[in-house]
C-alpha positions, -999 to 999 in steps of 0.1 A, spaced: 0 0 0 16 33 -11 18 65 9 8 86 -21 -23 86 -42 -29 94 -79 -47 126 -87 -78 125 -108 -78 144 -140 -108 130 -158 -132 102 -148 -164 85 -160 -184 53 -158 -187 32 -190 -222 18 -189 -240 -1 -162 -236 -39 -155 -210 -43 -182 -177 -61 -180 -143 -53 -195 -108 -68 -197 -73 -57 -207 -81 -57 -244 -111 -34 -239 -90 -2 -237 -73 15 -266 -55 49 -269 -51 62 -305 -50 95 -324 -81 87 -346 -86 123 -358 -50 131 -364 -19 139 -343 -29 176 -340 -61 166 -321 -42 144 -297 -53 110 -284 -88 97 -278 -100 68 -256 -117 39 -272 -135 14 -249 -153 -18 -260 -173 -38 -236 -183 -75 -235 -219 -64 -239 -211 -50 -274 -210 -13 -266 -183 7 -284 -175 41 -269 -150 69 -280 -141 96 -255 -122 128 -262 -113 142 -228 -113 180 -227 -105 184 -190 -83 214 -182 -69 230 -150 -90 257 -133 -69 281 -113 -99 293 -92 -107 259 -78 -72 245 -81 -86 214 -97 -93 200 -132 -127 205 -148 -133 168 -151 -158 149 -173 -183 167 -196 -211 152 -215 -196 164 -247 -165 143 -240 -184 112 -251 -180 114 -289 -195 81 -300 -215 54 -283 -227 26 -304 -242 -9 -298 -225 -34 -321 -248 -63 -309 -220 -88 -302 -193 -92 -276 -162 -70 -284 -132 -92 -279 -104 -67 -290 -100 -33 -306 -71 -19 -326 -64 12 -347 -43 14 -379 -42 19 -417 -66 -9 -426 -82 4 -458 -61 0 -490 -53 32 -509 -59 54 -478 -35 66 -451 -62 75 -426 -64 57 -392 -93 32 -391 -107 13 -361 -108 -25 -360 -133 -42 -337 -130 -80 -332 -163 -96 -321 -171 -132 -315 -182 -137 -351 -167 -109 -372 -137 -87 -377 -152 -53 -385 -132 -23 -399 -148 11 -392 -142 45 -408 -144 72 -382 -160 103 -398 -157 136 -379 -178 167 -388 -165 197 -369 -190 221 -355 -220 204 -371 -241 203 -339 -249 228 -312 -226 213 -286 -196 207 -308 -184 181 -333 -204 152 -348 -187 119 -351 -200 87 -367 -188 52 -376 -193 35 -409 -183 0 -418 -156 -1 -444 -156 -40 -446 -158 -70 -424 -146 -106 -423 -166 -135 -410 -146 -157 -387 -146 -195 -390 -136 -199 -354 -141 -181 -321 -115 -154 -317 -93 -145 -287 -72 -115 -297 -62 -92 -325 -27 -82 -336 -20 -56 -363 11 -41 -380 29 -38 -414 34 -75 -418 61 -83 -443 77 -49 -441 50 -31 -462 48 7 -461 17 27 -455 -5 -3 -447 -14 -24 -417 -24 -60 -419 -44 -80 -393 -39 -113 -374 -67 -129 -354 -57 -155 -328 -85 -180 -322 -93 -200 -290 -77 -232 -304 -45 -213 -312 -51 -209 -350 -38 -176 -365 -60 -161 -393 -41 -135 -414 -58 -108 -434 -41 -83 -458 -67 -56 -452 -98 -66 -473 -84 -100 -484 -78 -131 -463 -44 -146 -470 -36 -178 -450 -42 -197 -417 -15 -211 -394 -16 -234 -364 13 -231 -341 24 -261 -321 23 -267 -284 -8 -246 -278 -36 -254 -253 -50 -220 -249 -46 -186 -267 -14 -169 -255 -2 -133 -256 13 -123 -289 30 -92 -302 43 -81 -336 78 -64 -338 78 -43 -370 115 -36 -370 124 -73 -374 91 -84 -389 87 -111 -363 59 -123 -340 67 -130 -304 45 -153 -284 46 -179 -257 38 -216 -257 19 -236 -231 53 -248 -218 61 -212 -207 87 -209 -235 89 -176 -253 90 -182 -291 98 -159 -321 86 -165 -356 95 -146 -388 65 -135 -408 81 -146 -440 84 -182 -427 49 -181 -413 35 -170 -447 54 -197 -466 44 -224 -441 8 -213 -441 5 -213 -479 15 -249 -482 -8 -279 -481 -1 -300 -450 -31 -324 -453 -9 -354 -461 19 -346 -436 7 -324 -407 36 -305 -394 41 -276 -370 62 -245 -378 94 -244 -357 103 -211 -340 133 -192 -352 143 -184 -316 131 -195 -282 137 -185 -246 126 -205 -215 108 -181 -192 98 -208 -167 66 -192 -155 31 -182 -168 31 -151 -189 4 -125 -184 12 -101 -212 38 -91 -238 47 -57 -251 73 -43 -275 88 -8 -275 114 9 -297 143 19 -276 163 35 -305 167 33 -342 186 0 -339 172 -16 -308 138 -29 -297 129 -41 -262 105 -69 -256 88 -67 -222 73 -98 -206 51 -96 -175 51 -129 -157 32 -140 -126 63 -135 -104 88 -114 -125 92 -87 -151 116 -94 -180 131 -73 -207 147 -91 -237 163 -79 -269 145 -83 -301 163 -116 -309 145 -132 -279 177 -149 -267 194 -121 -249 181 -110 -215 186 -73 -207 173 -75 -171 147 -92 -149 129 -79 -119 114 -102 -92 80 -89 -82 69 -92 -45 32 -89 -54 7 -103 -79 6 -81 -111 -26 -74 -129 -15 -56 -160 13 -34 -173 23 -9 -200 58 0 -213 68 33 -228 99 54 -236 106 89 -224 119 111 -252 145 124 -259 164 106 -231 153 72 -244 146 59 -209 125 27 -207 97 30 -182 72 3 -172 39 8 -155 28 -22 -134 -5 -25 -115 -3 -46 -83 -33 -65 -69 -33 -40 -40 -45 -13 -64 -10 2 -64 6 17 -95 43 9 -97 66 28 -121 100 12 -129 130 24 -147 148 -8 -155 148 -27 -122 146 5 -100 112 14 -86 109 52 -92 75 59 -79 44 42 -65 9 56 -60 -24 42 -47 -53 40 -73 -89 44 -63 -100 13 -83 -88 -21 -94 -77 -18 -130 -77 -46 -156 -60 -23 -183 -35 5 -180 -20 27 -208 -6 62 -213 -21 90 -234 -15 126 -246 -46 148 -243 -52 183 -254 -43 200 -221 -20 174 -205 6 150 -218 16 117 -202 -17 110 -186 -22 75 -171 -55 59 -182 -69 29 -162 -100 9 -167 -116 -14 -142 -136 -46 -147 -169 -29 -141 -162 0 -164 -147 28 -142 -125 48 -166 -101 73 -151 -73 95 -165 -50 104 -136 -16 119 -130 10 115 -103 7 139 -73 32 146 -46 8 153 -17 9 123 7 -23 111 24 -13 110 60 -34 101 90 -30 129 116 -39 117 151 -62 141 170 -46 159 200 -48 143 234 -69 159 261 -48 164 292 -64 151 323 -54 138 357 -39 104 358 -52 79 384 -23 55 391 -44 32 413 -71 27 386 -44 22 360 -27 -5 382 -60 -23 386 -67 -22 349 -32 -35 342 -38 -65 365 -71 -72 347 -54 -71 313 -26 -94 325 -53 -119 337 -70 -117 303 -38 -122 284 -29 -152 305 -64 -166 299 -62 -161 262 -27 -177 261 -40 -208 278 -68 -210 252 -42 -208 224 -56 -176 210 -26 -154 203 -47 -126 188 -75 -111 209 -106 -94 197 -91 -60 203 -64 -67 177 -90 -81 152 -113 -51 157 -83 -28 150 -74 -46 118 -110 -47 104 -138 -25 117 -173 -36 106 -202 -11 109 -237 -25 101 -266 -1 94 -301 -15 92 -325 9 75 -356 14 97 -376 23 66 -390 -8 49 -394 -9 11 -419 -27 -11 -404 -60 -22 -399 -66 -59 -383 -101 -55 -399 -134 -55 -435 -143 -62 -454 -113 -48 -490 -105 -54 -491 -70 -69 -528 -67 -65 -525 -66 -27 -518 -32 -13 -505 -40 22 -476 -19 32 -474 -40 64 -477 -73 45 -452 -98 34 -440 -78 4 -416 -57 24 -378 -58 24 -351 -41 45 -319 -25 32 -286 -33 50 -254 -13 46 -221 -29 57 -191 -6 60 -156 -22 62 -126 -1 71 -90 -10 78 -56 7 83 -36 -21 65 -40 -44 35 -63 -74 39 -64 -101 13 -93 -123 2 -119 -106 24 -152 -126 24 -183 -112 40 -213 -135 45 -248 -123 55 -268 -149 73 -305 -146 83 -329 -171 96 -358 -185 75 -381 -174 60 -358 -144 52 -330 -145 27 -303 -120 16 -303 -107 -19 -266 -113 -20 -254 -133 9 -217 -135 1 -193 -107 -9 -157 -112 -20 -131 -85 -19 -97 -95 -33 -78 -67 -16 -92 -43 11 -69 -13 16 -90 15 30 -128 16 31 -154 -4 13 -192 -3 15 -215 -33 8 -252 -32 4 -278 -59 3 -316 -64 8 -333 -88 32 -368 -101 22 -390 -131 29 -395 -160 4 -417 -186 21 -446 -186 45 -427 -201 74 -429 -185 108 -401 -161 116 -379 -174 144 -353 -147 150 -345 -111 139 -308 -116 140 -286 -107 110 -251 -123 114 -223 -106 95 -193 -129 93 -161 -115 78 -130 -137 71 -98 -123 58 -61 -130 55 -33 -107 66 -11 -96 37 21 -95 58 16 -125 81 -7 -147 60 -28 -157 90 -65 -162 86 -89 -143 108 -127 -145 113 -148 -116 128 -185 -117 134 -211 -90 141 -248 -92 148 -276 -67 139 -313 -67 143 -340 -66 116 -370 -43 122 -396 -62 140 -423 -49 117 -409 -71 90 -422 -101 110 -450 -90 132 -479 -66 131 -502 -54 159 -536 -71 162 -564 -77 187 -554 -102 214 -569 -137 215 -586 -152 246 -581 -189 239 -547 -206 235 -532 -240 233 -496 -232 242 -486 -210 271 -453 -197 286 -451 -177 318 -422 -154 327 -420 -142 363 -402 -109 372 -387 -99 405 -395 -63 399 -426 -44 388 -438 -50 353 -428 -28 324 -456 -14 302 -461 -26 267 -457 10 255 -420 8 266 -414 -28 256 -430 -27 221 -433 10 212 -435 2 175 -467 -17 180 -484 2 207 -483 35 190 -514 28 169 -534 13 198 -561 36 210 -564 22 245 -531 27 262 -540 8 295 -545 -26 279 -529 -54 299 -527 -76 267 -509 -71 234 -516 -91 203 -489 -97 177 -496 -114 144 -469 -131 122 -468 -114 88 -458 -146 70 -482 -171 86 -510 -151 101 -506 -168 135 -514 -146 165 -493 -145 197 -508 -127 227 -488 -113 256 -507 -108 289 -493 -89 318 -504 -99 353 -528 -77 371 -519 -88 406 -485 -105 401 -453 -97 383 -458 -122 355 -460 -121 317 -479 -149 299 -472 -155 263 -499 -177 246 -508 -188 212 -526 -215 193 -495 -221 172 -465 -231 193 -440 -225 164 -448 -188 164 -440 -182 201 -402 -184 198 -397 -150 182 -421 -132 206 -405 -149 237 -371 -139 225 -380 -103 219 -399 -101 252 -369 -115 272 -343 -93 255 -364 -61 259 -371 -70 295 -334 -74 302 -327 -39 286 -355 -22 306 -353 -39 339 -325 -51 362 -342 -78 381 -342 -116 378 -365 -135 355 -376 -171 359 -400 -194 342 -413 -230 343 -412 -257 317 -447 -273 313 -454 -307 299 -469 -292 267 -435 -276 259 -419 -310 259 -448 -325 239 -445 -297 213 -408 -305 208 -415 -342 206 -443 -337 180 -420 -317 158 -393 -343 162 -417 -369 151 -428 -348 121 -392 -342 111 -383 -379 115 -413 -390 94 -404 -366 66 -369 -379 66 -382 -415 64 -406 -406 36 -378 -389 16 -355 -419 22 -382 -443 10 -388 -424 -22 -350 -421 -29 -346 -459 -23 -374 -466 -48 -358 -443 -74 -325 -462 -69 -342 -495 -76 -359 -481 -107 -326 -467 -119 -310 -501 -116 -339 -516 -135 -336 -489 -161 -299 -497 -167 -307 -534 -170 -334 -526 -196 -310 -504 -216 -283 -530 -214 -308 -557 -228 -319 -534 -256 -283 -525 -266 -275 -562 -266 -305 -570 -289 -295 -543 -313 -259 -554 -315 -269 -591 -320 -293 -580 -348 -320 -603 -335 -345 -616 -361 -374 -607 -338 -384 -571 -337 -375 -551 -307 -411 -541 -300 -421 -578 -297 -397 -582 -267 -417 -557 -247 -385 -538 -237 -396 -504 -252 -429 -505 -232 -410 -515 -200 -385 -487 -207 -412 -461 -211 -431 -472 -180 -399 -471 -160 -392 -436 -171 -427 -425 -162 -424 -441 -127 -390 -424 -121 -403 -390 -132 -433 -394 -109 -411 -404 -80 -388 -374 -86 -418 -351 -82 -428 -369 -50 -392 -366 -38 -392 -328 -44 -424 -325 -24 -410 -348 4 -378 -327 7 -399 -295 8 -419 -310 37 -387 -321 54 -373 -286 51 -405 -272 66 -406 -297 94 -369 -290 101 -377 -253 105 -406 -261 128 -383 -283 149 -357 -255 152 -385 -230 163 -397 -252 191 -362 -262 202 -353 -225 203 -384 -218 224 -375 -245 249 -339 -231 251 -352 -196 257 -373 -207 286 -345 -229 301 -320 -201 297 -338 -182 325 -334 -210 351 -300 -226 342 -264 -215 347 -243 -206 318 -221 -237 315 -248 -263 315 -270 -242 292 -242 -239 267 -238 -277 267 -275 -283 261 -276 -256 234 -247 -272 216 -264 -306 219 -298 -297 204 -298 -260 193 -283 -264 158 -301 -262 125 -313 -294 108 -296 -301 75 -308 -318 44 -284 -347 46 -292 -383 37 -272 -401 64 -268 -379 94 -292 -352 105 -305 -336 137 -317 -368 152 -283 -386 151 -262 -357 163 -287 -348 190 -289 -384 202 -251 -386 207 -249 -352 222 -277 -358 247 -261 -391 257 -228 -374 265 -246 -345 282 -266 -369 305 -234 -388 315 -215 -356 322 -243 -342 344 -248 -375 362 -243 -376 400 -219 -406 395 -186 -389 389 -170 -419 373 -198 -427 349 -187 -400 324 -151 -412 323 -158 -449 323 -185 -448 296 -177 -457 261 -179 -429 236 -211 -431 215 -208 -435 177 -227 -418 150 -249 -440 129 -281 -434 109 -313 -437 130 -337 -460 112 -359 -476 139 -387 -461 160 -372 -477 190 -340 -456 187 -361 -425 181 -381 -432 213 -349 -433 232 -339 -399 218 -372 -384 231 -366 -399 265 -331 -385 266 -345 -350 258 -370 -353 287 -343 -364 311 -320 -336 300 -347 -309 305 -357 -324 339 -321 -325 351 -316 -288 343 -350 -273 352 -354 -264 388 -392 -258 385 -419 -284 383 -453 -287 367 -469 -281 401 -454 -246 402 -466 -241 366 -501 -251 375 -501 -227 404 -489 -199 381 -518 -207 357 -544 -205 385 -530 -171 396 -531 -158 361 -565 -172 352 -582 -140 364 -561 -117 343 -567 -131 308 -575 -106 280 -612 -100 274 
C-alpha cells in the first residue's frame, strides 16, 4: 500500500452492469496527431464508446474541470461481444487511421467520420463499416502491423481460441496457421523492425517467428503430412506469462517486455538475450511499457493487486501511488491539455485518467486531552489485562478481539424504513404496506488501516428471510469499502429470529494468518410482526416471572403500541406477517408475570425472544419461568414430524434407486439386442414398453421426492423453532455452563443430509450430556464414547425423546406443580 495517491484528471463510468478486460481499452489519435489521443473502450456487452477528454486546469478551484457530457464522442451498440480493438491503416489506398473491432463472429473495420461544429454542442462523429470478415472460429485476440515490411498499410492477425492464426491483408484473407504446443490462446505481439511475431507456448517458453516463414508455411498444403512450424528463436521463461509488449528503444534496438506471474523481464528483439529481470513481490494485474523522449529511458507501469501503481526504470522502482480502483487495463495518453496521462479501466467500467501527485495522504492523530492520571485505577486495569492475556494464552488464541477489531472494523446499518419487495412471487394486486411484500436495506461498511487479502463477507439470516446477495468477496481491502444488500422473505414459514449475522473472514497480507470476525444486527420487528387484537383462547402458554414491577407494553414494544387507542390494555396481540398466527402477551394484574400464549407453538419463539431481550434492557431484576409438559410435547411432536419426513424422503429415494437399476438393465438388454441383430423385432420383446413405463415411474417419484424434501425442510424449520423456544425458557433458570452444553447438543439447524441429520447428532450429544451431568462422577469417564450411525428404527427414536425429557428435567429447577399454580394465579387476568 503506497503512501501517495494518484490525482484524478478525468473520470467517467462506462455503462451499467457491463464487463471489461485488458483488451477493452485503446488509446489512438483517430482524428490526427494535432487533435491528440482519444480513448476507445469496447465492452463485452457489445458497446463501443469513444471519448475525447477536454479536461483542463482551473486556477480558481485548483482542480481540473473533469468529465463533460460532450467528451463522449461516439456510443454505439454493435450487438455482439467486443473481444479486442485496434487502430491502424486498414483500408487499401488510404492513409487514414481506421478502427478494427474484433467480435465473437466478425472482424469489423470502421471508418471514423468527424464533422467539426456540425451540432450545437460541438463536433459530430459517426462510424461507418468499411468492410468485415466472417470468422470461421471463435477469436481470442487481434494483432496488427505492417506484416512483411510493407509501407503505408497495416495487416491483421486474429488468434482463435484453439491457437489458430488467421491472417488478413486488409480486405483480403491470406492464410491460416496453427502453431504447435498450444492449449489456450497466449499473448502475442508483432515487432515491425524485425518483422517477427513474439508469443509464448503452453510450456512457458517464449518463441519468435519470422512473418516470411509463417507466410510460406501457411501457404503450403499439409493435409498429407501435418507439421508444425518451428520457431526461429526461443527462450525459456519458466513461469506463466500474463502479457507481452514491444517498445522501440532506439533506431537500432527494440525491447520486448514480458510480464510474468512473479517477474518482469526485458529481452532484446532476438529473444535470446536478456537485458534485465525484476522479481515482483506482489501479484501483477496488467502493465504498460513506454519510452521517455529524448532521453530514451525505458519506463514500465505495473499495476499490483493492492490497487497500487508501480513505475519502474529498469529494475529500479521510481514511484508508487495508490489507485482508487482495481484496473484490468492501463495505458498512457497525450490529451489536449495534458501529456503523459495514465489511463486505467476497471472490470466494471470505471474509466479514469490520472496523474502523479506529490501530496501524501497521512493520518494525523487528534490531539490528546490532558487530564489527571489515576495510578491506582491504572494498576487495577493493568492487572485485569494481564489476567485476560494469561487466559487467552491458555486457550491458544494469540490474537485477541481487540487486535482483530483494530485490523478490520465492521459497521452495520439496518434501515428502519421498509421498502416494497420486488423479489420473489409477490402479489401485486394486494396493497399492504405492512404485509409480506416488504424488504429491508442493510449497509455494511468495512474499514482497515492495513491491507487485507481475500476478504469474504457473509450475510446470514434465519428463515423465511434471505439476503439478496449473501456472500461478498473483496480481493484486496486497503482503506474503506461499502457493501449493500436487501433482506426479504421468500416462504410462508414463521419467523424465528430477527438476528442478522455478518461474518467476515480475511487474510493478513504480511503474516498470512486467517482471521474471522462476526457482528450481529437486528432486523426491524415490523418485517415479521404486526399489531392485532389479542386472542382469549390458546393451546400453548409460557409464563415469565419478574422480581421487579412489570414494564408497560408501550415501553417494551413502542413500534406496535403507537397505533393502539387504549393505552391501558394489559394484553398485546402480535400477528406473524408470513403465517398469520397470533401470539398474545398478557401482563399480570396482581403478580409480576408475563404470559405468552398462542394456538401455534411455532410462532412463540420470536415473541418470547423479543420479550426477554427487551425486559433485560428495561429492567435489572431476575427472570424465571417453568417448563410445562406441553412444551416438551411440542418439541417431541415436531421431532416426530421431522423424522417421518426424513423416512418418507429416504423411502422415495430408495425406490428411485431401484428403478434406476432396472432402467440400466433394460437399456443393457436393448443394446445387446441391437448389437446381435436379433431376427425378432425389438417391440415384440416388450423392452420399449418397459423402458417407457420405468421412465414414467422415475419422473413421478422425482416429483414426489421434491415434495417430500420441501416438507422435510418445513418440518426442520418447525423443529428449530420449538427447540429455540425451549432453550429460551430454560435459559432463565439454568447456569451458563450447563445451558451452553444443552444448546450445543440440540440447538443447531437441521440439515438436508441423507445419512446424518438432527436426530443422530442430538442423540449422541444428549447421551454425552446426561453422562456428564450424572451424579456418579466416574460414569462419564468410564462410559464408552457413542458412535454416529443413521437412525432408522422407531425404538431408537423413542430413546432420543426420553433423553431429551431427562436432560430438561435435570436442568429445570421448576416443576409442573409450580406451573399449575402460576396458571391459576393468572386465570383472572386473561384478556377479554
